[in-house]
C-alpha positions as CSV (number, residue, x, y, z in Angstrom):
1,X,0.0,0.0,0.0
2,X,1.4,3.3,-1.0
3,X,1.3,6.1,1.5
4,X,-1.1,9.0,0.7
5,X,1.0,12.0,-0.6
6,X,1.1,14.9,1.8
7,X,0.4,18.2,0.3
8,X,3.2,20.7,0.6
9,X,2.5,24.1,2.0
10,X,3.5,25.8,-1.2
11,X,0.7,23.9,-3.1
12,X,-1.9,26.1,-1.5
13,X,-1.4,29.3,-3.6
14,X,-3.2,32.6,-3.0
15,X,-5.1,32.0,-6.3
16,X,-6.7,28.9,-4.8
17,X,-7.5,30.7,-1.6
18,X,-9.2,33.5,-3.6
19,X,-11.2,30.9,-5.6
20,X,-12.4,29.3,-2.3
21,X,-13.4,32.6,-0.9
22,X,-15.4,33.6,-4.0
23,X,-17.7,30.5,-3.9
24,X,-21.3,31.8,-3.8
25,X,-23.2,31.3,-0.5
26,X,-25.7,28.5,-1.2
27,X,-27.7,29.5,1.9
28,X,-27.7,33.3,2.1
29,X,-30.6,33.4,4.5
30,X,-29.2,31.0,7.0
31,X,-28.1,33.6,9.5
32,X,-31.4,35.5,9.6
33,X,-33.4,32.2,9.5
34,X,-31.5,30.8,12.5
35,X,-31.9,34.0,14.4
36,X,-35.7,33.8,13.8
37,X,-35.6,30.2,15.0
38,X,-34.0,31.2,18.3
39,X,-36.4,34.2,18.8
40,X,-39.5,32.2,17.9
41,X,-38.7,28.9,19.5
42,X,-40.7,29.5,22.6
43,X,-43.7,31.0,20.8
44,X,-43.9,28.0,18.5
45,X,-44.2,25.4,21.2
46,X,-47.5,23.5,21.1
47,X,-48.9,21.9,24.2
48,X,-50.4,18.4,24.1
49,X,-53.9,20.0,24.6
50,X,-53.4,22.0,21.4
51,X,-52.6,19.0,19.1
52,X,-55.2,18.3,16.5
53,X,-56.1,14.7,17.3
54,X,-58.2,14.1,14.2
55,X,-55.3,13.0,12.0
56,X,-52.3,10.7,11.7
57,X,-49.5,12.9,10.4
58,X,-47.5,10.8,7.9
59,X,-44.4,12.8,6.8
60,X,-42.9,9.9,4.8
61,X,-45.6,9.2,2.3
62,X,-45.4,12.0,-0.2
63,X,-43.2,14.5,-1.9
64,X,-44.3,18.1,-1.6
65,X,-47.5,18.4,-3.6
66,X,-47.4,20.3,-6.8
67,X,-50.1,23.1,-7.3
68,X,-53.1,21.5,-8.9
69,X,-52.4,18.1,-7.5
70,X,-55.8,17.6,-5.8
71,X,-57.8,14.6,-7.1
72,X,-60.5,15.7,-9.4
73,X,-64.1,14.9,-8.4
74,X,-67.4,14.5,-10.2
75,X,-70.1,16.5,-8.5
76,X,-73.6,17.3,-9.9
77,X,-72.5,15.9,-13.3
78,X,-69.5,18.2,-13.7
79,X,-65.8,17.9,-12.7
80,X,-64.4,19.9,-9.8
81,X,-60.6,20.5,-9.5
82,X,-61.1,21.0,-5.7
83,X,-63.7,19.6,-3.4
84,X,-64.9,23.0,-2.4
85,X,-68.4,24.7,-2.8
86,X,-69.1,28.4,-2.5
87,X,-72.1,28.2,-0.2
88,X,-75.1,30.4,-1.0
89,X,-74.7,33.8,0.6
90,X,-76.1,37.1,-0.6
91,X,-78.4,38.7,-3.1
92,X,-80.2,42.0,-3.6
93,X,-77.7,44.2,-1.7
94,X,-75.3,46.9,-3.0
95,X,-72.5,44.4,-2.5
96,X,-74.1,41.4,-4.2
97,X,-72.8,42.1,-7.7
98,X,-69.2,42.5,-6.6
99,X,-69.3,39.5,-4.3
100,X,-71.0,37.1,-6.8
101,X,-68.8,38.0,-9.7
102,X,-65.6,37.8,-7.6
103,X,-66.7,34.4,-6.3
104,X,-67.6,33.0,-9.7
105,X,-64.3,34.2,-11.0
106,X,-62.5,32.3,-8.2
107,X,-64.5,29.2,-8.9
108,X,-63.4,29.2,-12.5
109,X,-59.7,29.8,-11.5
110,X,-59.6,27.1,-8.9
111,X,-62.2,24.6,-10.2
112,X,-64.9,25.0,-7.5
113,X,-68.7,24.9,-7.6
114,X,-71.1,27.7,-6.6
115,X,-74.5,28.2,-5.1
116,X,-76.0,31.7,-5.6
117,X,-77.7,33.5,-2.7
118,X,-81.4,33.8,-2.6
119,X,-82.7,34.7,-6.1
120,X,-86.2,35.7,-4.8
121,X,-86.1,39.2,-6.3
122,X,-85.7,37.7,-9.8
123,X,-89.1,36.1,-9.5
124,X,-90.7,39.6,-9.7
125,X,-88.4,41.6,-12.0
126,X,-84.9,41.6,-13.5
127,X,-83.7,44.7,-11.7
128,X,-80.9,42.7,-9.9
129,X,-80.3,40.2,-12.7
130,X,-76.8,41.5,-13.3
131,X,-75.8,40.8,-9.7
132,X,-76.6,37.1,-10.2
133,X,-75.7,36.6,-13.9
134,X,-72.3,35.0,-13.4
135,X,-72.3,32.1,-15.8
136,X,-69.7,33.9,-18.1
137,X,-67.5,34.3,-15.0
138,X,-67.6,30.7,-13.8
139,X,-67.7,29.1,-17.3
140,X,-69.8,26.3,-18.6
141,X,-67.8,23.4,-17.1
142,X,-68.5,24.1,-13.4
143,X,-71.7,23.7,-11.4
144,X,-73.7,26.9,-10.8
145,X,-77.1,26.7,-8.9
146,X,-79.9,29.2,-8.4
147,X,-81.4,29.4,-5.0
148,X,-85.0,29.9,-3.7
149,X,-86.6,29.4,-0.3
150,X,-89.3,27.0,0.7
151,X,-91.7,30.0,1.1
152,X,-91.2,31.3,-2.4
153,X,-91.6,27.8,-4.0
154,X,-94.8,27.2,-2.0
155,X,-96.2,30.5,-3.1
156,X,-95.3,30.0,-6.8
157,X,-96.9,26.5,-6.8
158,X,-100.0,27.8,-5.1
159,X,-100.4,30.3,-7.9
160,X,-99.7,27.6,-10.5
161,X,-96.6,29.5,-11.5
162,X,-94.0,26.7,-11.7
163,X,-93.0,28.1,-15.1
164,X,-91.7,31.2,-13.3
165,X,-89.2,29.1,-11.4
166,X,-88.2,27.4,-14.5
167,X,-87.7,30.7,-16.3
168,X,-85.5,32.0,-13.4
169,X,-83.2,29.0,-13.7
170,X,-83.1,29.4,-17.5
171,X,-82.3,33.1,-17.4
172,X,-79.3,32.5,-15.1
173,X,-78.2,29.6,-17.2
174,X,-78.0,27.6,-13.9
175,X,-77.5,23.9,-13.7
176,X,-80.2,23.4,-11.1
177,X,-81.9,24.8,-8.0
178,X,-80.9,25.0,-4.4
179,X,-83.9,25.0,-2.0
180,X,-83.2,26.6,1.3
181,X,-85.2,25.3,4.3
182,X,-85.6,28.0,7.0
183,X,-88.6,27.6,9.2
184,X,-87.0,29.1,12.3
185,X,-85.5,32.0,10.4
186,X,-88.9,32.9,8.8
187,X,-90.6,32.6,12.2
188,X,-88.1,34.9,13.9
189,X,-87.7,37.4,11.0
190,X,-89.8,40.5,11.5
191,X,-90.9,40.3,7.8
192,X,-90.9,36.5,7.7
193,X,-93.3,34.3,5.7
194,X,-95.4,31.5,7.2
195,X,-95.3,28.0,5.7
196,X,-98.7,26.5,4.9
197,X,-97.2,23.1,4.1
198,X,-94.4,21.1,5.5
199,X,-91.1,21.8,3.7
200,X,-90.7,18.1,2.7
201,X,-94.0,18.3,0.8
202,X,-92.8,21.4,-1.0
203,X,-89.5,19.7,-1.9
204,X,-91.3,16.7,-3.3
205,X,-93.6,19.0,-5.3
206,X,-90.5,20.8,-6.7
207,X,-89.1,17.5,-7.9
208,X,-92.4,16.7,-9.6
209,X,-92.8,20.1,-11.3
210,X,-89.3,21.4,-12.0
211,X,-87.3,19.0,-14.1
212,X,-83.8,20.2,-13.0
213,X,-81.2,18.9,-10.5
214,X,-82.1,19.9,-6.9
215,X,-80.0,20.5,-3.8
216,X,-81.6,21.1,-0.4
217,X,-79.9,23.1,2.3
218,X,-80.6,24.5,5.7
219,X,-79.6,28.0,6.8
220,X,-77.4,27.5,9.8
221,X,-78.9,24.9,12.1
222,X,-78.6,21.7,10.1
223,X,-80.9,18.7,9.9
224,X,-81.8,16.1,12.4
225,X,-82.1,12.4,12.0
226,X,-85.7,12.2,10.6
227,X,-85.1,15.1,8.2
228,X,-81.9,13.7,6.8
229,X,-83.6,10.3,6.4
230,X,-86.4,11.9,4.4
231,X,-84.0,13.9,2.2
232,X,-81.7,10.9,1.5
233,X,-84.7,8.9,0.2
234,X,-85.4,11.6,-2.4
235,X,-83.6,11.8,-5.9
236,X,-81.7,14.9,-4.9
237,X,-78.4,15.9,-6.4
238,X,-77.1,16.6,-2.9
239,X,-78.0,17.6,0.6
240,X,-76.1,20.7,1.9
241,X,-75.9,20.6,5.7
242,X,-75.6,24.3,6.6
243,X,-75.0,23.0,10.1
244,X,-75.0,24.9,13.4
245,X,-71.6,26.4,13.9
246,X,-71.4,28.8,11.0
247,X,-73.7,31.8,10.2
248,X,-77.0,31.1,12.0
249,X,-79.8,33.0,10.3
250,X,-82.3,32.3,13.2
251,X,-79.9,34.2,15.5
252,X,-79.2,36.8,12.9
253,X,-83.0,37.6,12.6
254,X,-83.3,37.7,16.4
255,X,-80.6,40.4,16.5
256,X,-82.8,42.4,14.1
257,X,-85.8,42.1,16.5
258,X,-86.7,43.9,19.7
259,X,-85.2,43.0,23.0
260,X,-88.4,41.2,24.3
261,X,-88.4,38.8,21.3
262,X,-84.7,38.2,21.8
263,X,-85.3,37.1,25.4
264,X,-88.3,35.0,24.5
265,X,-86.8,33.0,21.6
266,X,-83.0,33.4,22.1
267,X,-82.7,29.7,23.1
268,X,-83.9,28.6,19.6
269,X,-80.6,29.9,18.1
270,X,-78.8,27.3,20.2
271,X,-80.9,24.4,18.7
272,X,-79.4,22.4,15.9
273,X,-76.7,20.0,14.8
274,X,-73.0,20.3,14.1
275,X,-71.4,19.2,10.8
276,X,-69.5,16.3,12.5
277,X,-72.7,15.1,14.1
278,X,-74.5,15.2,10.8
279,X,-71.8,13.3,9.1
280,X,-72.1,10.6,11.7
281,X,-75.9,10.5,11.3
282,X,-75.6,10.3,7.5
283,X,-73.2,7.4,7.7
284,X,-75.7,5.6,10.0
285,X,-78.6,6.3,7.6
286,X,-76.7,5.0,4.6
287,X,-76.4,1.7,6.3
288,X,-80.0,1.7,7.5
289,X,-81.6,2.8,4.2
290,X,-79.7,0.5,1.9
291,X,-81.4,0.6,-1.5
292,X,-84.0,3.1,-0.3
293,X,-81.4,5.9,-0.5
294,X,-81.5,7.9,-3.7
295,X,-79.5,11.0,-2.9
296,X,-75.9,10.4,-3.8
297,X,-73.8,13.3,-2.6
298,X,-73.2,15.7,0.3
299,X,-72.1,19.3,0.7
300,X,-70.7,19.5,4.3
301,X,-71.1,23.1,5.5
302,X,-71.7,25.0,8.6
303,X,-68.8,25.8,10.9
304,X,-66.1,24.8,8.4
305,X,-63.4,27.3,9.3
306,X,-60.6,26.1,7.1
307,X,-59.2,23.3,4.8
308,X,-58.5,21.0,7.8
309,X,-62.1,20.9,8.8
310,X,-63.2,20.3,5.2
311,X,-60.6,17.6,4.6
312,X,-61.5,15.8,7.8
313,X,-65.2,15.7,7.3
314,X,-65.2,14.8,3.6
315,X,-62.9,11.9,4.4
316,X,-65.2,10.8,7.3
317,X,-68.3,10.8,5.1
318,X,-69.5,7.5,3.6
319,X,-71.1,9.3,0.6
320,X,-69.0,11.3,-1.9
321,X,-68.8,14.7,-0.3
322,X,-67.4,18.2,-0.9
323,X,-67.3,21.0,1.7
324,X,-68.8,24.4,1.6
325,X,-67.7,27.7,3.1
326,X,-69.6,31.0,3.2
327,X,-68.3,33.5,5.7
328,X,-64.6,32.8,4.9
329,X,-65.2,33.6,1.2
330,X,-67.6,36.4,1.9
331,X,-65.0,38.2,4.1
332,X,-62.6,38.4,1.2
333,X,-65.0,38.8,-1.8
334,X,-66.2,42.3,-1.1
335,X,-63.1,44.1,-2.4
336,X,-60.7,43.5,-5.2
337,X,-60.4,40.1,-6.7
338,X,-56.7,39.7,-5.8
339,X,-57.6,39.5,-2.1
340,X,-60.1,36.7,-2.7
341,X,-57.6,35.0,-5.0
342,X,-54.9,34.9,-2.3
343,X,-57.4,33.6,0.3
344,X,-58.7,30.8,-1.9
345,X,-55.2,29.9,-3.2
346,X,-54.1,29.5,0.4
347,X,-57.0,27.2,1.2
348,X,-56.3,25.1,-1.8
349,X,-52.6,24.8,-1.0
350,X,-53.4,23.8,2.5
351,X,-55.8,21.2,1.2
352,X,-53.1,19.8,-1.1
353,X,-50.8,19.4,2.0
354,X,-53.5,17.7,3.9
355,X,-54.0,15.1,1.1
356,X,-50.3,14.5,1.0
357,X,-49.4,14.2,4.7
358,X,-52.6,13.6,6.7
359,X,-54.7,10.5,7.2
360,X,-57.9,10.6,9.2
361,X,-57.9,8.6,12.4
């Protein structure tokens, strides 16, 4: 074995030293980053009580996800790029046009579906049609649904005016109709309507008279066991939970009422069902109903604050499910589009990370 040659001192010339010194710094932010780590170390500690116990965190199973890597999903006969639904929000206000057009534009960019806010005003005239007419913004390939309440449908059917509802859907170039069910809201609303028939009868009549896909949603308190059972037995495109935990329109109407009414009926705002509870009930009903079930998809909404809530609940559901948000979108949709774009983009990126590294327990 030959001994390794020993470099002589004169071999290390000044030229070589200069070359070594001039090598580019491959980590120029290291010093500031390490300083941040030291300063923020205590703030970033998470106690055991703060851990999100809904997931197994699996850091070995995926590369960092590329943008646009979410699995595509068929919903209401169209393909979504993200399992997200813009839940019905607003109509007939000075903000409605800006909000709806911004939201439809975001749906097109990120591949989401959209339910319009109440289109009631369009039953009577087209003064606010431009606020709702967003098909060009969302495009033809994504689901867009008009929206009417039980009270309006009951009234139109009583008048023999089912054609008016059909015309509304047609003028919006909508794919179908959302029926919002809101007995407590109507009862507590100072200007509220009164139902003459049970909502399930009006829903069945809609299916008989209006030959379009139908989604049924609540308005912030969700559905109990018997109501979910009745809905799942109907040939609906989807049930939208609108569970208790998000915007509660019964409570909202109470806040518009006098103090005496608030004291009398305030407890009603605390009645309802959370989205996790409704997922569990739906899973139970799917087993119980077997071939009686006709409704095939869910929109899980109500108290969905971020992508982790949405990912968790859609993965827990036995039926194919997407999740809906309202207030989160609404907060960012009233101004310039770029603000909404940043918000939605962040939610999508978070969802991509969840799919890559989280498994539901």
